[in-house]
C-alpha positions in Angstrom: -81.2 90.5 -70.5 -79.5 89.1 -67.4 -79.4 91.5 -64.5 -76.5 91.8 -62.0 -76.4 93.0 -58.4 -72.9 94.7 -58.3 -72.3 98.0 -59.9 -69.1 97.9 -62.0 -67.4 100.5 -64.1 -68.2 98.4 -67.2 -71.9 98.5 -66.3 -71.9 102.2 -65.7 -70.6 103.0 -69.2 -72.3 100.1 -71.0 -75.5 102.0 -72.0 -76.6 105.3 -73.4 -79.3 107.8 -72.9 -81.9 108.5 -75.6 -81.3 111.9 -77.2 -82.7 114.3 -79.8 -86.3 113.1 -79.6 -88.8 113.9 -82.3 -92.5 113.0 -82.5 -94.1 112.5 -85.9 -96.7 115.1 -86.8 -99.5 112.6 -86.2 -98.1 111.7 -82.8 -97.7 108.0 -83.6 -93.9 107.5 -83.7 -91.0 108.8 -81.6 -87.6 109.0 -83.3 -84.5 109.2 -81.1 -80.7 108.8 -81.1 -79.0 106.3 -78.9 -75.3 106.5 -79.1 -74.5 106.8 -82.9 -77.7 105.0 -84.0 -81.1 106.3 -84.7 -84.2 104.4 -83.6 -88.0 104.7 -83.9 -90.6 103.4 -81.4 -94.4 103.6 -81.4 -95.6 106.4 -79.2 -98.0 104.1 -77.3 -95.2 101.5 -76.8 -93.8 98.6 -78.7 -90.5 97.3 -80.1 -88.0 100.0 -81.3 -86.5 99.6 -84.8 -83.5 101.3 -86.4 -84.2 104.2 -88.7 -82.4 107.1 -90.4 -82.5 110.7 -89.2 -84.5 113.2 -91.2 -82.4 115.8 -92.9 -84.0 119.2 -93.4 -82.5 121.7 -95.9 -81.4 125.0 -94.2 -82.9 128.2 -95.5 -80.7 130.9 -97.1 -80.6 134.2 -95.1 -77.4 135.6 -96.5 -74.1 135.5 -94.7 -75.5 134.7 -91.3 -75.2 131.3 -89.6 -78.6 129.5 -89.4 -79.1 127.9 -86.0 -82.8 126.8 -86.0 -85.8 127.0 -88.3 -89.5 126.0 -87.7 -92.4 126.1 -90.1 -95.6 127.9 -88.9 -98.1 125.1 -88.0 -100.6 126.2 -90.7 -97.9 125.8 -93.4 -97.1 129.5 -93.6 -93.6 131.1 -93.4 -90.5 129.6 -91.9 -89.2 131.3 -88.7 -85.4 131.3 -88.7 -82.9 132.0 -85.9 -79.4 133.0 -87.0 -76.1 134.1 -85.5 -73.6 136.6 -86.8 -70.9 133.8 -86.7 -70.7 130.1 -85.9 -69.3 130.3 -82.4 -70.3 129.1 -78.9 -69.3 132.5 -77.3 -72.6 134.1 -76.5 -71.1 137.6 -76.7 -70.2 137.1 -80.4 -73.4 135.3 -81.6 -75.6 138.5 -82.0 -78.7 136.4 -82.6 -81.5 137.6 -85.0 -84.9 136.4 -86.1 -86.1 136.2 -89.7 -89.2 135.0 -91.6 -88.8 133.2 -94.9 -91.9 133.2 -97.1 -92.8 130.3 -99.5 -91.3 132.3 -102.4 -87.9 132.7 -100.6 -88.5 136.3 -99.5 -86.8 137.1 -96.3 -88.2 139.4 -93.7 -85.7 140.5 -91.0 -87.2 140.8 -87.5 -84.1 142.1 -85.8 -82.0 141.2 -82.8 -83.1 139.0 -79.9 -81.7 138.3 -76.5 -78.4 136.4 -75.9 -78.3 132.6 -76.3 -81.7 132.5 -78.0 -82.9 128.9 -78.8 -86.0 126.6 -78.9 -87.9 128.7 -81.5 -91.7 128.0 -81.6 -94.9 129.5 -82.9 -98.0 130.6 -80.9 -101.3 131.5 -82.3 -102.8 134.0 -79.9 -104.2 137.3 -81.1 -102.5 136.6 -84.4 -99.2 134.8 -84.7 -96.3 135.2 -82.2 -92.8 133.7 -82.0 -91.8 132.2 -78.7 -88.2 131.3 -77.8 -85.8 130.8 -74.9 -82.9 133.2 -74.2 -80.8 134.5 -71.3 -82.5 137.0 -69.1 -81.0 140.5 -69.9 -78.9 142.4 -69.4 -76.0 140.1 -68.6 -74.7 136.7 -69.8 -75.1 135.1 -66.3 -78.5 134.2 -65.0 -81.6 132.2 -65.8 -83.1 131.4 -69.1 -86.5 133.0 -69.8 -89.4 132.5 -72.2 -89.8 135.4 -74.6 -92.9 136.2 -76.7 -92.4 138.3 -79.9 -95.7 139.7 -81.3 -95.2 139.7 -85.1 -98.0 142.3 -85.6 -96.5 144.9 -83.2 -92.9 143.8 -82.8 -93.3 143.9 -79.0 -91.3 141.4 -77.0 -92.4 140.2 -73.5 -90.6 138.1 -70.9 -93.3 135.6 -70.0 -91.4 134.1 -67.0 -90.1 137.2 -65.3 -90.2 136.9 -61.5 -90.9 133.2 -61.4 -88.9 130.9 -59.1 -88.3 128.2 -61.7 -86.3 128.0 -64.9 -87.6 127.1 -68.4 -85.3 124.6 -70.1 -86.8 123.7 -73.5 -89.8 124.6 -75.7 -91.6 122.3 -78.1 -94.3 123.0 -80.7 -97.6 121.4 -79.7 -100.2 122.3 -82.3 -100.6 126.1 -82.4 -98.8 126.8 -79.1 -95.6 125.9 -77.4 -95.2 123.6 -74.4 -92.5 124.4 -71.9 -90.1 122.1 -70.0 -89.4 123.7 -66.6 -86.8 123.0 -64.0 -88.4 123.4 -60.5 -86.0 122.6 -57.7 -85.2 118.9 -57.8 -88.0 118.1 -60.3 -89.1 118.9 -63.8 -92.5 120.0 -65.1 -94.1 120.2 -68.5 -96.4 123.3 -68.7 -98.4 124.9 -71.4 -97.5 128.4 -72.4 -100.2 129.8 -70.1 -98.6 128.0 -67.1 -101.0 125.1 -66.9 -99.3 122.0 -65.6 -99.3 119.1 -68.0 -97.2 116.6 -66.0 -94.8 116.8 -63.1 -91.7 114.5 -63.3 -90.1 113.7 -60.0 -86.5 114.0 -61.1 -84.9 114.8 -64.4 -86.6 115.3 -67.8 -85.1 116.5 -71.0 -85.3 116.3 -74.8 -89.0 117.6 -75.0 -90.9 117.0 -78.2 -94.6 117.1 -79.3 -96.7 115.9 -82.2 -100.4 115.4 -82.8 -102.0 115.4 -79.4 -99.0 113.8 -77.6 -95.9 114.9 -75.8 -92.7 112.9 -75.2 -89.5 113.4 -73.2 -86.6 111.5 -71.7 -87.0 111.1 -67.9 -85.0 109.5 -65.0 -86.3 109.0 -61.5 -84.5 108.2 -58.3 -83.7 104.5 -59.0 -84.7 104.3 -62.7 -82.4 105.2 -65.6 -83.3 107.6 -68.4 -86.0 106.3 -70.8 -88.6 107.9 -73.1 -92.0 108.7 -71.7 -95.0 109.7 -73.9 -98.6 110.7 -73.2 -101.0 111.7 -72.1 -101.5 109.4 -70.3 -97.7 109.4 -69.7 -96.1 105.9 -69.8 -92.6 104.6 -70.3 -92.2 103.4 -73.9 -88.5 102.3 -73.9 -86.4 100.1 -71.7 -82.8 101.0 -72.5 -81.0 99.6 -69.4 -82.9 96.5 -68.2 -79.6 95.1 -66.9 -79.6 97.7 -64.1 -82.7 96.3 -62.4 -80.8 94.0 -60.1 -78.5 96.7 -58.7 -78.9 97.5 -55.0 -78.8 101.3 -55.2 -77.7 103.6 -52.5 -80.6 105.2 -50.6 -81.2 108.6 -52.1 -83.1 111.3 -50.1 -84.0 115.0 -50.7 -82.4 117.7 -48.5 -83.8 121.1 -47.7 -81.9 123.6 -45.6 -81.2 127.3 -45.3 -78.1 129.1 -46.3 -76.2 131.3 -43.8 -78.2 134.3 -44.9 -81.5 132.4 -44.7 -82.0 131.5 -48.4 -83.8 128.2 -49.0 -81.6 125.6 -50.6 -82.0 122.0 -51.7 -79.9 119.0 -52.6 -79.6 115.3 -52.3 -78.0 112.8 -50.0 -77.1 109.3 -51.2 -76.2 106.7 -48.5 -74.4 103.4 -49.1 -76.8 100.6 -50.2 -78.7 99.1 -47.2 -77.5 101.9 -44.9 -79.5 104.5 -43.0 -78.6 107.7 -41.2 -78.4 105.7 -38.0 -75.4 103.8 -39.4 -73.4 106.9 -39.6 -71.2 108.8 -39.5 -69.9 108.0 -43.0 -67.1 109.3 -45.1 -68.7 112.1 -47.1 -67.9 113.1 -50.7 -69.5 116.3 -51.9 -70.0 116.4 -55.7 -70.6 119.9 -57.1 -72.6 120.2 -60.3 -71.3 122.1 -63.4 -72.4 125.1 -65.2 -72.7 126.9 -62.8 -76.1 126.9 -64.5 -76.7 123.2 -63.9 -78.4 121.3 -61.1 -78.7 118.0 -59.3 -82.1 116.5 -59.8 -83.8 113.6 -58.0 -83.1 111.3 -60.9 -80.7 108.3 -61.0 -77.3 109.8 -60.1 -75.2 107.6 -62.4 -72.8 108.4 -65.3 -69.3 108.3 -66.7 -68.3 111.1 -64.3 -68.0 109.8 -60.7 -71.6 110.1 -59.6 -73.6 109.8 -56.4 -74.4 106.1 -56.9 -70.9 105.2 -58.1 -69.4 106.5 -54.9 -72.2 105.4 -52.6 -71.9 101.8 -53.7 -68.2 102.1 -52.7 -69.3 102.9 -49.1 -69.3 106.7 -49.0 -72.2 109.0 -48.3 -72.5 111.5 -51.1 -73.8 115.1 -50.8 -75.1 116.7 -54.0 -75.8 120.4 -53.3 -77.6 122.9 -55.4 -75.9 126.2 -54.5 -76.6 129.7 -55.9 -75.8 130.1 -59.5 -77.7 126.9 -60.5 -80.8 126.1 -62.4 -84.3 125.5 -61.0 -84.8 128.5 -58.6 -85.4 131.4 -61.0 -83.2 134.1 -62.6 -82.1 136.0 -59.5 -80.8 132.8 -57.8 -78.8 132.0 -60.9 -77.5 135.5 -61.5 -75.9 135.9 -58.0 -72.6 134.4 -59.2 -71.9 137.0 -61.8 -68.4 138.2 -61.0 -68.7 136.4 -57.7 -68.0 132.7 -58.4 -67.0 130.8 -55.3 -68.5 133.3 -52.9 -72.1 132.6 -51.7 -72.1 129.3 -53.6 -69.2 128.1 -51.5 -70.9 129.0 -48.2 -74.1 127.4 -49.5 -72.2 124.1 -49.9 -70.3 124.4 -46.7 -73.5 125.0 -44.7 -74.9 121.8 -46.1 -71.8 119.8 -45.2 -71.8 121.2 -41.6 -75.5 120.3 -41.3 -74.7 116.6 -42.3 -71.9 116.6 -39.7 -74.1 118.0 -37.0 -76.8 115.4 -37.8 -74.3 112.5 -37.5 -74.3 111.6 -41.1 -70.8 112.8 -42.0 -67.5 112.1 -40.3 -65.7 115.5 -40.1 -62.4 113.7 -40.4 -63.3 112.0 -43.7 -64.5 114.7 -46.0 -63.9 114.7 -49.8 -65.0 117.0 -52.6 -65.1 116.8 -56.3 -66.7 118.0 -59.5 -66.5 118.5 -63.3 -66.2 121.8 -65.2 -67.6 124.4 -62.8 -67.8 121.7 -60.2 -64.1 121.1 -60.7 -63.5 124.8 -60.2 -65.5 124.6 -56.9 -63.4 121.7 -55.8 -60.2 123.6 -56.5 -61.7 126.7 -54.8 -62.7 124.6 -51.7 -59.2 123.4 -51.0 -57.9 127.0 -51.1 -60.5 127.9 -48.5 -60.0 125.1 -45.9 -57.9 122.1 -45.2 -60.9 120.1 -43.8 -61.1 118.0 -47.0 -58.9 114.9 -47.0 -59.1 114.5 -50.8 -60.3 116.5 -53.8 -61.1 115.7 -57.4 -60.7 118.6 -60.0 -62.3 117.4 -63.2 -61.9 119.7 -66.2 -61.9 122.5 -63.7 -61.0 126.2 -63.9 -57.9 127.5 -62.0 -57.7 130.9 -63.7 -60.8 132.8 -64.9 -58.8 135.4 -66.8 -57.0 132.7 -68.8 -60.3 130.9 -69.4 -61.9 134.1 -70.8 -59.0 134.4 -73.2 -58.8 130.8 -74.3 -62.1 129.0 -73.7 -64.8 128.8 -76.4 -67.4 130.6 -74.1 -65.1 133.5 -73.5 -67.6 136.3 -72.9 -69.6 134.2 -70.5 -66.5 133.2 -68.6 -65.5 136.8 -68.3 -69.0 137.6 -66.9 -68.5 134.8 -64.3 -65.0 135.8 -63.4 -65.7 139.5 -63.4 -63.1 140.7 -65.8 -60.5 139.9 -68.5 -56.8 140.1 -68.6 -56.7 142.9 -71.1 -58.4 145.4 -68.8 -55.2 147.0 -67.6 -52.2 145.7 -65.6 -54.2 144.4 -62.7 -54.8 143.0 -60.2 -58.1 142.2 -61.8 -61.4 141.1 -60.3 -61.0 137.7 -61.7 -57.8 137.2 -59.8 -59.7 137.3 -56.5 -61.9 134.4 -57.5 -59.3 132.2 -59.2 -58.0 129.2 -57.3 -54.5 129.7 -58.7 -54.2 132.9 -56.8 -54.4 131.0 -53.6 -52.5 127.8 -54.5 -50.0 128.3 -51.7 -52.8 127.6 -49.2 -53.6 124.1 -50.6 -52.7 121.1 -48.3 -55.4 118.6 -49.5 -54.3 115.9 -51.9 -55.8 116.7 -55.3 -56.6 114.4 -58.3 -56.5 116.6 -61.5 -58.2 115.0 -64.6 -58.7 116.7 -67.9 -59.4 116.0 -71.6 -56.3 116.7 -73.7 -58.4 118.4 -76.5 -60.8 120.3 -74.3 -62.0 123.5 -76.1 -64.4 124.5 -73.4 -62.0 124.5 -70.5 -58.6 124.1 -72.2 -56.1 121.8 -70.5 -53.9 124.8 -69.7 -56.2 125.3 -66.7 -55.2 121.8 -65.4 -51.5 122.4 -66.3 -51.5 125.7 -64.4 -52.9 124.0 -61.2 -50.5 121.0 -61.6 -47.4 123.2 -61.8 -48.5 125.2 -58.8 -49.1 122.1 -56.7 -45.8 120.7 -57.8 -44.1 124.0 -56.8 -45.7 123.9 -53.3 -45.1 120.2 -52.9 -48.7 119.3 -52.5 -49.6 115.6 -53.0 -51.5 115.2 -56.3 -52.0 113.2 -59.4 -52.3 114.7 -62.9 -54.1 112.8 -65.6 -54.8 113.9 -69.2 -56.9 111.8 -71.5 -55.6 112.2 -75.0 -58.0 113.4 -77.7 -60.9 114.0 -75.2 -62.9 117.2 -75.2 -64.8 118.6 -72.3 -66.8 115.3 -71.9 -64.9 112.0 -71.8 -66.2 109.8 -74.6 -63.8 106.9 -75.1 -64.8 103.8 -73.2 -61.3 103.0 -71.9 -60.9 106.6 -70.6 -64.3 106.5 -68.9 -63.4 103.2 -67.2 -60.1 104.6 -66.0 -61.8 107.8 -64.7 -64.4 105.8 -62.7 -61.9 103.4 -61.2 -59.2 106.1 -60.5 -61.6 108.4 -58.7 -63.1 105.6 -56.6 -59.6 104.5 -55.6 -58.6 108.1 -54.9 -61.4 108.8 -52.4 -61.0 105.3 -51.0 -57.3 105.9 -50.3 -57.8 109.1 -48.4 -61.2 108.7 -46.7 -60.8 105.2 -45.3 -61.4 105.0 -41.5 
């Protein structure tokens, strides 16, 4: 395929990322989804070919909703994870475990922790079930690896007190392997903690079969592809057309918060530029979640990313403030009922550091984000008028309304600190909602939202738009018809990329 040297919006949205990996039991073939098509590639490398996805029949466990099932490696019973109802709200799922024998007999193992997933088997001193779930007792915080001893019924948190975050489990023979977020990197570990491979950047979609392990990985200047091993080698080449792009220079940041906590993040400079060429206009992009993170992978996607804005001449700051993934449970749990507090000062400290180091021009600062990152952008412009432009993508303006209307209601209430039906107020969530401080906003704001968003409903954007209109704040309000929380239609993705690049270019020019 012909390569190009200029990053265009069309090029950004042209390709996909391999998803839903599955290794064959003998470890010889990797099946994956790319867009709407299913492909299969030899685990040791070769030409991919189209295939059809395997369809497994779901077991019957009465009136509960089956989420996952996995057969014991020796062909024994089926372990099944169910919810009380088919909902994304973790407070309503009430997950339980079951064993289904070969004759259909169901043995109920009882409740498990919130947001349980990634069910696997472990032959230790007898058989155990191992799974991921949210660390109790709340709905905000890090995921943990839990071990259920089927002989005694005892459950243990295997990752308690660690400074990293498990992301996925996969069955590897008679034991699980764990994909772990560690700062800006990702690590595959065995269940006993032994490191299998360290990936500098992002890895996801972990799978195992035979004596092999596969995952999708992206490094600093390389797009996401499938890697398989050991020894680990890249076995797909999904975006060869990107090889000629002159990327912005990406570097790791490490700094301390105002209270001394160690933080990390990334800085992306315009292509061919160094810190000595500064100061630059600086756009800060806040990750979503808040239980997300920026990794040292290629920062490129349909949402305005580090490379998309860096190739337009901006420096881009990608902070990992409190509340995010990769630094353990306590780091993630600090935002419960306190969104926009320490995480905001974590971000501001990083911006001030880049200004002090001569990288960022204090008169040309912008901020943006999607989902929780959109909330933080809205929150930022109620805290200060230092930013000359802001992008609020699918962002939250009122936490009480989100708890009442969003599909993750209970989790949103835990983040905001309350719901609107807890008396006449004022409520705790009012103190952390940007809409409460809309009269302070002076920064021009670009509001973009999917018209069919069920995660963060478009009423959040409408509320902010009406407030900004009332206070005569310069802003644009764009709704993409039919789009949910992620923008999928190509024409809408192109518009979003071009519109946001133009927005920051307009207000951050010298």
